[in-house]
C-alpha positions as CSV (number, residue, x, y, z in Angstrom):
1,M,-26.9,185.7,207.3
2,I,-24.2,188.0,205.9
3,Y,-21.2,186.3,204.3
4,P,-17.6,187.6,204.0
5,K,-18.1,188.7,200.4
6,Q,-21.2,190.7,201.4
7,L,-19.2,192.2,204.3
8,F,-16.5,193.3,201.8
9,F,-19.0,195.2,199.7
10,I,-20.7,196.7,202.8
11,F,-17.4,198.1,204.1
12,L,-16.5,199.2,200.6
13,A,-19.8,201.0,200.2
14,L,-19.4,202.5,203.6
15,G,-15.9,203.8,202.8
16,M,-17.2,205.4,199.6
17,V,-20.1,207.1,201.4
18,I,-17.8,208.5,204.1
19,L,-15.3,209.8,201.5
20,L,-18.0,211.5,199.5
21,N,-19.6,212.9,202.5
22,S,-16.4,214.5,203.6
23,I,-15.9,216.2,200.2
24,L,-19.4,217.3,199.2
25,S,-21.1,220.4,200.7
26,Q,-24.5,219.3,201.9
27,S,-27.4,220.6,204.0
28,Q,-27.8,219.5,207.6
29,I,-30.8,217.4,206.7
30,K,-28.9,215.6,203.9
31,K,-25.9,215.1,206.2
32,A,-28.1,213.6,208.9
33,L,-29.6,211.1,206.3
34,V,-26.2,210.1,205.1
35,F,-25.0,209.7,208.6
36,S,-27.9,207.5,209.5
37,Q,-27.1,205.3,206.4
38,Q,-23.4,205.1,207.4
39,I,-24.2,203.9,210.9
40,S,-26.8,201.4,209.7
41,L,-24.3,199.9,207.2
42,L,-21.5,199.7,209.8
43,E,-23.8,198.3,212.5
44,E,-25.0,195.6,210.1
45,A,-21.5,194.6,209.2
46,C,-20.2,194.7,212.8
47,Q,-23.1,192.6,214.1
48,A,-22.2,190.0,211.5
49,L,-18.5,190.1,212.3
50,A,-19.3,189.7,216.0
51,K,-21.0,186.4,215.2
52,T,-18.3,184.9,213.0
53,K,-14.6,184.4,213.3
54,K,-14.1,184.6,209.5
55,S,-11.8,187.3,208.3
56,F,-11.7,189.0,204.9
57,F,-9.4,191.5,203.1
58,W,-10.5,195.1,202.9
59,N,-8.2,198.0,202.0
60,H,-10.6,200.9,201.5
61,L,-10.1,202.6,204.9
62,P,-11.0,206.3,204.7
63,K,-8.3,208.5,206.2
64,T,-9.4,210.6,209.1
65,Y,-6.6,213.2,209.3
66,S,-5.1,215.6,206.9
67,H,-2.1,218.0,207.5
68,S,-3.9,220.6,205.4
69,S,-7.0,220.6,207.6
70,N,-7.2,223.3,210.3
71,C,-8.0,222.3,213.8
72,K,-11.6,223.3,213.7
73,D,-12.3,221.4,210.6
74,F,-10.4,218.4,211.9
75,I,-12.4,218.2,215.1
76,L,-15.7,218.7,213.4
77,K,-15.1,216.3,210.5
78,N,-13.9,213.6,212.8
79,N,-16.6,214.3,215.4
80,Y,-14.5,214.5,218.5
81,I,-16.5,214.8,221.7
82,T,-16.1,218.4,222.8
83,L,-18.3,218.5,226.0
84,P,-18.4,216.2,229.1
85,L,-21.1,213.6,228.6
86,S,-22.2,213.7,232.3
87,E,-21.7,215.5,235.5
88,E,-20.0,212.5,237.0
89,E,-17.4,212.4,234.2
90,A,-16.8,216.1,234.5
91,A,-16.1,215.7,238.2
92,F,-13.7,212.8,237.7
93,P,-11.1,213.9,235.1
94,L,-8.5,211.3,234.1
95,A,-4.9,211.8,233.0
96,Y,-3.5,209.7,230.2
97,I,0.1,208.9,229.1
98,L,0.4,207.8,225.5
99,T,3.8,206.4,224.5
100,V,4.0,206.2,220.7
101,H,6.5,205.6,217.9
102,K,4.7,204.5,214.8
103,E,1.4,204.0,212.9
104,F,-0.1,207.4,213.3
105,E,-3.6,206.3,212.0
106,T,-3.8,203.7,214.7
107,F,-2.7,206.1,217.3
108,E,-5.2,208.8,216.1
109,R,-8.1,206.3,216.4
110,L,-7.0,205.4,220.0
111,F,-6.7,209.1,220.9
112,R,-10.2,209.9,219.5
113,A,-11.7,206.9,221.3
114,I,-10.4,208.0,224.8
115,Y,-10.6,211.8,224.2
116,M,-12.8,213.8,226.6
117,P,-12.4,217.5,227.1
118,Q,-12.3,217.3,230.9
119,N,-9.4,214.8,230.8
120,I,-5.7,215.6,230.1
121,Y,-3.3,213.8,227.8
122,C,0.5,213.7,227.7
123,V,1.9,212.2,224.5
124,H,5.5,210.8,224.5
125,V,7.0,210.2,221.1
126,D,10.0,208.0,220.8
127,E,13.0,210.2,220.1
128,K,13.9,207.7,217.3
129,A,10.6,208.1,215.6
130,S,10.5,209.4,212.0
131,A,10.2,213.1,211.4
132,D,6.9,212.6,209.5
133,F,5.4,210.7,212.4
134,M,6.6,213.3,214.9
135,Q,5.1,216.1,212.8
136,A,1.8,214.3,212.5
137,V,1.5,213.8,216.2
138,D,2.6,217.4,216.9
139,S,-0.1,218.7,214.5
140,L,-2.7,216.6,216.2
141,V,-1.7,217.6,219.7
142,Q,-1.8,221.3,218.9
143,C,-5.6,221.0,218.1
144,F,-6.5,220.2,221.7
145,P,-5.8,222.5,224.7
146,N,-5.8,219.6,227.2
147,T,-3.2,217.6,225.2
148,F,0.6,218.2,225.0
149,L,3.8,216.5,224.1
150,A,6.1,215.4,226.9
151,S,8.6,218.1,227.8
152,K,11.4,215.5,227.6
153,M,11.6,212.7,225.0
154,E,13.5,209.4,225.4
155,P,15.0,207.2,222.8
156,V,12.9,204.2,223.9
157,V,14.4,200.7,223.8
158,Y,12.0,197.8,224.3
159,G,12.7,196.3,227.7
160,G,14.9,199.1,228.8
161,I,14.8,201.8,231.5
162,S,13.9,204.4,228.8
163,R,10.3,203.0,228.6
164,L,9.8,203.6,232.3
165,Q,11.4,207.0,232.1
166,A,9.1,208.1,229.4
167,D,6.1,207.5,231.7
168,L,7.8,209.3,234.6
169,N,8.5,212.3,232.3
170,C,4.9,212.6,231.5
171,M,3.8,212.1,235.1
172,K,5.9,215.1,236.1
173,D,4.3,217.2,233.3
174,L,0.8,216.1,234.3
175,L,1.3,217.0,237.9
176,A,2.4,220.5,236.8
177,S,-0.8,221.0,234.9
178,D,-3.9,222.9,236.2
179,V,-6.2,219.9,235.7
180,Q,-7.0,218.2,239.0
181,W,-7.1,214.7,237.6
182,K,-7.9,211.8,239.8
183,Y,-6.0,208.9,238.3
184,V,-3.3,208.5,235.6
185,I,-3.5,205.7,233.1
186,N,-0.6,204.8,230.8
187,L,-1.1,203.4,227.3
188,C,0.9,202.6,224.2
189,G,0.0,203.6,220.6
190,Q,-1.5,200.1,219.7
191,D,-3.9,200.0,222.7
192,F,-7.6,200.6,222.3
193,P,-10.4,201.0,224.9
194,L,-13.0,198.3,225.4
195,K,-15.0,200.5,227.8
196,T,-16.4,204.0,227.6
197,N,-15.0,206.9,229.7
198,R,-17.9,206.5,232.1
199,E,-17.4,202.8,232.4
200,I,-13.7,203.2,233.0
201,I,-14.5,205.7,235.8
202,H,-16.9,203.3,237.4
203,H,-14.3,200.6,237.3
204,I,-11.6,202.8,238.9
205,K,-14.0,204.0,241.6
206,S,-14.7,200.4,242.6
207,F,-11.1,200.3,243.9
208,K,-12.0,203.1,246.4
209,G,-8.9,205.2,246.0
210,K,-6.4,202.3,245.6
211,N,-3.8,202.0,242.8
212,I,-4.3,199.3,240.2
213,T,-1.1,197.5,239.6
214,P,-1.6,193.8,238.6
215,G,1.3,191.6,239.7
216,V,2.7,188.9,242.0
217,L,6.1,187.8,243.3
218,P,8.4,187.1,240.3
219,P,8.1,183.6,238.7
220,A,11.3,181.8,237.9
221,H,11.6,183.1,234.4
222,A,11.5,186.7,235.6
223,I,14.1,186.5,238.3
224,P,17.1,187.0,236.0
225,R,15.6,190.3,235.0
226,T,16.7,191.9,238.3
227,K,19.4,189.4,239.3
228,Y,21.8,190.4,236.5
229,V,23.0,193.8,235.2
230,H,21.5,194.7,231.8
231,R,22.6,197.4,229.3
232,E,20.6,199.3,226.8
233,D,21.9,199.1,223.3
234,I,20.3,202.2,221.7
235,V,22.0,201.7,218.3
236,N,20.4,198.3,217.9
237,S,17.4,199.0,220.0
238,R,17.8,196.1,222.4
239,V,18.7,195.3,226.0
240,V,21.7,193.0,226.6
241,R,22.1,190.9,229.7
242,T,25.6,190.7,231.3
243,R,27.0,188.1,233.7
244,V,27.4,190.7,236.4
245,L,25.2,190.2,239.5
246,K,23.3,193.1,240.8
247,P,23.4,194.2,244.5
248,P,20.2,193.7,246.5
249,P,17.4,196.2,246.1
250,P,17.6,199.3,248.3
251,H,15.9,199.6,251.7
252,N,15.3,195.8,251.7
253,I,12.4,196.3,249.3
254,T,10.8,193.1,248.0
255,I,10.6,193.0,244.2
256,Y,7.4,192.1,242.6
257,F,6.6,191.3,238.9
258,G,3.6,192.4,237.0
259,S,2.0,194.7,234.4
260,A,3.8,197.8,233.0
261,Y,0.4,199.3,232.5
262,V,-1.3,200.7,235.5
263,A,-3.8,203.1,237.0
264,L,-2.3,205.3,239.7
265,T,-3.9,207.9,242.0
266,R,-2.7,211.5,241.9
267,E,-1.4,211.2,245.4
268,F,0.6,208.1,244.7
269,T,2.1,209.7,241.6
270,R,3.2,212.8,243.4
271,F,4.6,210.7,246.3
272,I,6.8,208.4,244.2
273,L,8.4,211.4,242.5
274,E,9.5,212.8,245.9
275,D,10.0,209.7,248.2
276,Q,13.6,208.6,248.6
277,R,12.7,204.9,248.5
278,A,11.1,205.3,245.1
279,T,14.0,207.4,243.9
280,N,16.5,204.8,245.0
281,L,14.5,202.0,243.5
282,L,14.5,203.8,240.2
283,L,18.2,204.2,240.3
284,W,18.7,200.5,241.2
285,S,16.3,199.6,238.3
286,K,18.2,201.4,235.6
287,D,20.2,198.4,234.6
288,T,17.5,195.7,235.0
289,Y,15.4,194.2,232.2
290,S,12.0,195.8,231.6
291,P,11.9,197.7,234.9
292,D,8.4,199.0,234.1
293,E,7.2,195.5,234.9
294,H,8.5,195.6,238.4
295,Y,8.7,199.3,239.4
296,W,5.0,200.2,239.8
297,V,3.9,196.8,241.2
298,T,6.7,196.8,243.8
299,L,6.0,200.4,245.0
300,N,2.3,199.7,245.3
301,R,3.1,196.8,247.7
302,I,4.7,199.2,250.2
303,A,2.2,199.7,253.0
304,D,2.7,203.4,253.7
305,F,2.6,204.5,250.1
306,P,-0.7,206.4,249.2
307,G,-3.3,204.1,247.8
308,S,-1.1,201.0,248.1
309,V,-2.4,197.4,248.1
310,P,0.3,195.2,249.8
311,D,-1.7,192.0,249.2
312,A,-2.7,192.7,245.6
313,K,-2.5,190.0,242.9
314,W,-3.5,190.1,239.2
315,E,-6.8,191.7,239.8
316,G,-7.5,195.0,238.0
317,D,-8.9,194.0,234.5
318,L,-6.8,196.8,232.9
319,R,-5.7,195.1,229.7
320,A,-7.0,192.3,227.5
321,I,-4.0,190.5,225.9
322,K,-3.8,187.2,224.0
323,W,-0.4,185.7,224.7
324,S,0.7,183.0,222.3
325,D,1.5,180.6,225.2
326,D,-1.9,181.1,226.9
327,K,-4.2,178.3,226.1
328,T,-7.3,179.8,227.9
329,H,-8.3,182.0,224.9
330,D,-9.6,180.9,221.5
331,G,-6.4,181.7,219.6
332,C,-5.3,184.7,217.7
333,H,-7.3,185.5,214.5
334,G,-4.8,188.2,213.4
335,H,-1.1,187.6,213.9
336,Y,1.4,187.5,216.7
337,V,4.1,190.1,217.4
338,R,6.5,189.3,220.3
339,D,4.1,186.6,221.4
340,V,1.2,189.1,221.6
341,C,-1.8,188.9,219.3
342,V,-2.5,191.7,216.9
343,Y,-6.3,191.4,216.8
344,G,-8.0,190.4,213.6
345,T,-11.8,190.6,212.9
346,G,-12.2,187.1,214.3
347,D,-11.1,188.4,217.7
348,L,-14.1,190.7,218.0
349,Q,-16.2,188.2,219.9
350,W,-13.6,187.7,222.5
351,L,-12.9,191.4,222.9
352,L,-16.6,192.3,223.2
353,K,-16.9,189.9,226.1
354,S,-13.8,191.0,227.9
355,P,-14.2,192.7,231.3
356,S,-10.9,194.6,230.7
357,M,-10.7,198.4,230.2
358,F,-8.3,198.3,227.3
359,G,-7.0,195.8,224.7
360,N,-3.6,195.3,223.1
361,K,-2.6,195.1,220.2
362,F,-4.4,196.7,217.3
363,E,-3.2,197.7,213.7
364,L,-5.7,199.8,211.9
365,A,-4.1,199.2,208.5
366,S,-4.0,195.4,208.9
367,Y,-7.4,194.8,210.4
368,P,-9.6,198.0,210.1
369,P,-13.0,196.4,210.9
370,T,-11.7,195.4,214.4
371,V,-11.0,199.0,215.4
372,E,-14.0,200.4,213.6
373,C,-16.5,198.0,215.1
374,L,-15.1,198.5,218.6
375,E,-15.3,202.3,218.1
376,L,-18.9,202.0,216.9
377,R,-19.9,200.1,220.1
378,L,-18.1,202.5,222.4
379,R,-19.5,205.6,220.8
380,K,-23.1,204.2,220.9
381,R,-22.8,203.2,224.5
382,A,-21.3,206.6,225.5
383,L,-24.1,208.5,223.8
384,D,-26.9,206.2,225.0
385,Y,-26.1,207.2,228.6
386,A,-25.0,210.8,227.9
387,E,-26.8,213.5,229.9
388,I,-26.5,215.9,226.9
389,S,-27.3,215.5,223.2
390,L,-24.2,215.5,220.9
391,Q,-25.7,213.8,217.8
392,P,-24.3,213.2,215.3
393,H,-20.9,212.8,217.1
394,W,-19.7,209.8,215.2
395,A,-16.8,209.3,212.9
396,F,-15.7,206.2,211.0
């Protein structure tokens, strides 16, 4: 049995090995040996963590990105996957929207975990983000031909129309690209995949060309969101509810409530950017609270929209979230932010068993082993079923 103190020294030794390996010039044989030792150490530690809910402090996380590194060195040193792992994946490119505003290291790990050369990625950076953060993201994006910054940035306010507009800006850019992607998936900077690219494709294919927008008719607590007029306060980064009642939705559309994070077909995405009903609903939604939690789910219940599912409920398994008021999980072993658990190492067991495609939320600086162990499992599964050999495409 491995105890928390032993885990501390395993991760510490691992960090030192990785740091030294990134500095020293070695032969390919020696690199392979060191690589093997790294993976063995990390596997041992992660297996132990997956069996216990105990957490421990560790602050020796090796950095994976440097502004001084050129793109070729960055991609090689951090072992990004640079070829499609299978014909199936090459034939089913995905589009990703990543809305970010802080914690570059966490975002970079997310990006590496979902990166595949056949996919396409639009990154939207909050207009209010720091100059250093913007520069770091811009430097990263320039290293990948299938990745770009959104052509129009929004000053994003939590719960405001700006969050939905950020996704729509990226959708327009993605449709203008040459990549013939099949589905678009929107994520935030503190998400992390729980499935490989191939597993995500299999999950999406099981919906047979339908959109995935988990949601239902609005419960009582959500009704005021669209009943009253709301205003974005950009200065204080908040949304304020007024006492003014809103008019009914346009076209007698029934409003639904659900997830802001969805998987949409290319046909649906193009359609909503051109259809008058979608345009009018967007205009009507501009002064509601958290319109991204009703816009997608509502449009996907309209029968004649491409890929719509009028009778859909909460199915979809897109995101694993531990809400503070949800008593069906085993509690949060990290800490809560806005009633959502930031996953600690003790949450690994729950995450590894989750059927969801992605999890939220993660902080690399606070709980590095949670991200590193998930990344290890994902990379191992991806390469185990790869049709080509990419060893040693790992990075931790």
